[in-house]
C-alpha positions as CSV (number, residue, x, y, z in Angstrom):
1,S,0.0,0.0,0.0
2,A,2.8,2.4,0.9
3,V,4.7,1.7,-2.4
4,L,1.4,2.0,-4.4
5,S,0.8,5.4,-2.7
6,N,4.3,6.6,-3.7
7,I,5.5,6.6,-0.1
8,K,9.2,5.9,0.1
9,V,9.9,2.8,2.1
10,P,13.5,2.0,3.0
11,G,14.7,-1.0,1.1
12,H,15.8,-2.9,4.2
13,V,12.3,-2.9,5.7
14,K,11.1,-5.7,3.4
15,A,14.2,-7.7,3.8
16,L,14.0,-7.5,7.6
17,S,10.3,-8.4,7.6
18,N,11.1,-11.5,5.4
19,R,14.0,-12.4,7.7
20,W,11.6,-12.4,10.7
21,L,9.1,-14.5,8.9
22,D,11.9,-16.9,7.9
23,H,12.7,-17.2,11.6
24,V,9.2,-18.2,12.8
25,Q,8.2,-20.3,9.8
26,W,8.0,-24.1,9.8
27,D,6.5,-26.8,7.6
28,T,8.4,-25.8,4.5
29,P,7.7,-27.7,1.2
30,S,9.6,-31.0,0.8
31,S,11.1,-29.6,-2.4
32,G,13.0,-27.2,-0.3
33,Y,11.7,-24.4,-2.5
34,G,9.3,-21.8,-1.2
35,I,8.3,-20.2,2.0
36,G,7.0,-22.0,5.1
37,A,3.3,-23.1,5.2
38,Q,2.9,-22.4,8.9
39,Y,4.2,-19.8,11.4
40,G,4.7,-19.5,15.1
41,Y,4.4,-16.4,17.3
42,R,8.0,-15.8,18.4
43,E,9.5,-19.1,17.5
44,P,8.6,-21.8,15.0
45,Q,7.8,-24.1,18.0
46,D,4.9,-21.8,19.2
47,R,2.5,-24.3,17.6
48,P,-0.5,-23.8,19.9
49,V,-1.1,-20.5,18.3
50,A,-0.2,-21.6,14.8
51,G,-3.6,-21.2,13.3
52,A,-3.9,-17.5,13.7
53,C,-0.1,-17.0,13.3
54,S,0.0,-19.1,10.2
55,A,-2.7,-17.0,8.6
56,I,-1.0,-13.8,9.6
57,G,2.4,-15.0,8.4
58,L,1.0,-16.1,5.0
59,V,-0.8,-12.8,4.6
60,C,2.4,-10.9,5.4
61,R,4.3,-13.0,2.9
62,M,1.7,-12.1,0.2
63,Y,2.0,-8.4,1.0
64,L,5.8,-8.7,0.9
65,G,5.6,-10.1,-2.7
66,A,5.3,-13.9,-2.4
67,K,4.1,-15.4,-5.7
68,K,0.7,-16.9,-5.7
69,E,2.2,-20.2,-7.0
70,D,4.7,-20.5,-4.1
71,P,4.4,-24.1,-2.8
72,G,4.6,-23.1,0.8
73,L,1.9,-20.5,0.3
74,Q,-0.3,-23.0,-1.4
75,M,0.2,-25.6,1.3
76,G,-0.7,-23.0,4.0
77,V,-3.8,-21.8,2.2
78,K,-5.0,-25.4,1.7
79,A,-4.4,-26.1,5.4
80,I,-6.4,-23.1,6.5
81,A,-9.1,-23.9,4.0
82,K,-9.3,-27.5,5.3
83,K,-9.4,-26.3,8.9
84,G,-12.2,-23.8,8.1
85,P,-13.5,-21.0,10.3
86,S,-13.3,-21.3,14.1
87,K,-16.5,-21.3,16.1
88,N,-15.0,-19.0,18.8
89,D,-11.5,-17.6,17.8
90,L,-12.3,-14.3,16.0
91,Y,-8.6,-13.4,15.8
92,Y,-8.0,-16.4,13.7
93,N,-11.1,-15.9,11.7
94,Y,-10.2,-12.3,10.8
95,Y,-6.7,-13.2,9.5
96,A,-7.8,-16.5,7.9
97,A,-10.6,-14.6,6.1
98,M,-8.0,-12.1,4.8
99,L,-5.7,-14.9,3.8
100,M,-8.4,-16.9,2.0
101,Y,-9.8,-13.8,0.2
102,Q,-6.3,-12.6,-0.9
103,A,-5.0,-16.0,-1.9
104,D,-8.0,-17.4,-3.7
105,G,-9.6,-14.1,-5.0
106,P,-13.2,-13.1,-4.7
107,D,-14.4,-15.7,-7.2
108,G,-12.2,-18.6,-6.0
109,S,-14.0,-21.8,-4.9
110,M,-11.9,-22.2,-1.7
111,W,-12.8,-18.6,-0.7
112,K,-16.5,-19.0,-1.5
113,I,-16.8,-22.2,0.6
114,W,-14.8,-20.8,3.5
115,N,-16.6,-17.4,3.4
116,A,-20.1,-19.1,3.3
117,K,-19.3,-21.1,6.5
118,M,-17.8,-18.1,8.3
119,R,-20.6,-15.7,7.3
120,D,-23.3,-18.1,8.2
121,H,-21.8,-18.9,11.6
122,L,-21.3,-15.2,12.4
123,V,-24.8,-14.2,11.3
124,K,-26.4,-17.1,13.2
125,S,-24.4,-16.3,16.4
126,Q,-25.1,-12.6,16.4
127,V,-27.4,-11.5,19.4
128,K,-30.9,-11.1,18.0
129,D,-32.7,-9.2,20.8
130,G,-32.3,-7.5,24.2
131,K,-29.8,-4.9,25.2
132,D,-27.0,-6.6,23.4
133,K,-28.8,-6.9,20.1
134,G,-26.5,-6.8,17.1
135,S,-23.4,-7.7,19.1
136,W,-21.3,-10.9,19.4
137,H,-19.7,-12.5,22.4
138,F,-17.7,-15.8,22.1
139,R,-16.2,-17.9,24.8
140,G,-12.7,-18.9,23.9
141,P,-9.3,-17.6,23.0
142,H,-8.8,-14.0,21.9
143,G,-12.0,-12.6,23.3
144,P,-13.9,-12.6,26.5
145,S,-11.0,-12.5,29.0
146,H,-9.3,-9.6,27.1
147,G,-11.7,-7.7,25.1
148,G,-15.2,-9.0,25.8
149,R,-18.3,-8.1,23.8
150,V,-16.8,-5.0,22.3
151,Y,-13.7,-6.9,20.9
152,S,-15.9,-9.8,19.7
153,T,-18.2,-7.4,17.9
154,A,-15.4,-5.4,16.3
155,M,-13.6,-8.5,15.1
156,A,-16.8,-10.2,13.8
157,A,-17.7,-7.0,11.9
158,M,-14.2,-6.6,10.4
159,T,-14.2,-10.3,9.4
160,L,-17.5,-9.9,7.6
161,E,-16.1,-6.9,5.7
162,V,-12.8,-8.3,4.6
163,Y,-13.8,-8.3,0.9
164,Y,-15.0,-4.7,1.1
165,R,-11.9,-3.3,2.8
166,Y,-9.0,-4.8,0.7
167,M,-8.2,-4.9,-2.9
168,P,-7.1,-8.4,-4.0
169,I,-3.3,-8.6,-4.0
170,Y,-3.1,-10.8,-7.1
171,Q,-5.7,-8.9,-9.0
172,K,-4.6,-8.2,-12.6
173,G,-4.3,-4.5,-13.5
174,N,-3.3,-1.4,-11.6
175,V,-5.0,1.4,-9.9
176,E,-4.7,4.5,-12.0
177,K,-3.0,7.4,-10.4
178,D,-6.0,9.7,-11.2
179,D,-8.5,7.2,-9.7
180,F,-7.9,8.7,-6.3
181,P,-7.0,12.4,-6.6
182,L,-5.7,13.9,-3.4
183,E,-6.5,17.5,-4.3
């Protein structure tokens, strides 16, 4: 986004970001080619949080220029697609939704299946009446103990809006400079 907006980004920033992701990745393709398919939090061994961290790591790799055909990226996307949306981990769902949308595109079959499950679950679990009508509150990681109903509602709403908020990374074509005049 910064580069597309003609903001000067120091060359070492991308290299350092990739180096950190290299440090926390695991499950690299057997061919030895490509990025890791899964990611830890601070170390590759941080596997209990690997679902959300893997989605985040793969999204970061895409934003840093990983090719759509990269074997590790494809392995990771397929693993997240197979796992599907979580019933109660909105942190995972948000980043996994972003990953699936970016990797498979708005018309991709994996994205459509994943999104239908996620959307239906979120719509069904939204509070329908009473003082909390319109909100969400899930019991589980990344929610009630830290952010409660406000966090759950914000994350659920952002997850439902992934395809409205981000232009697909691998979309063909460019944004014309005059499409968004700043004057």
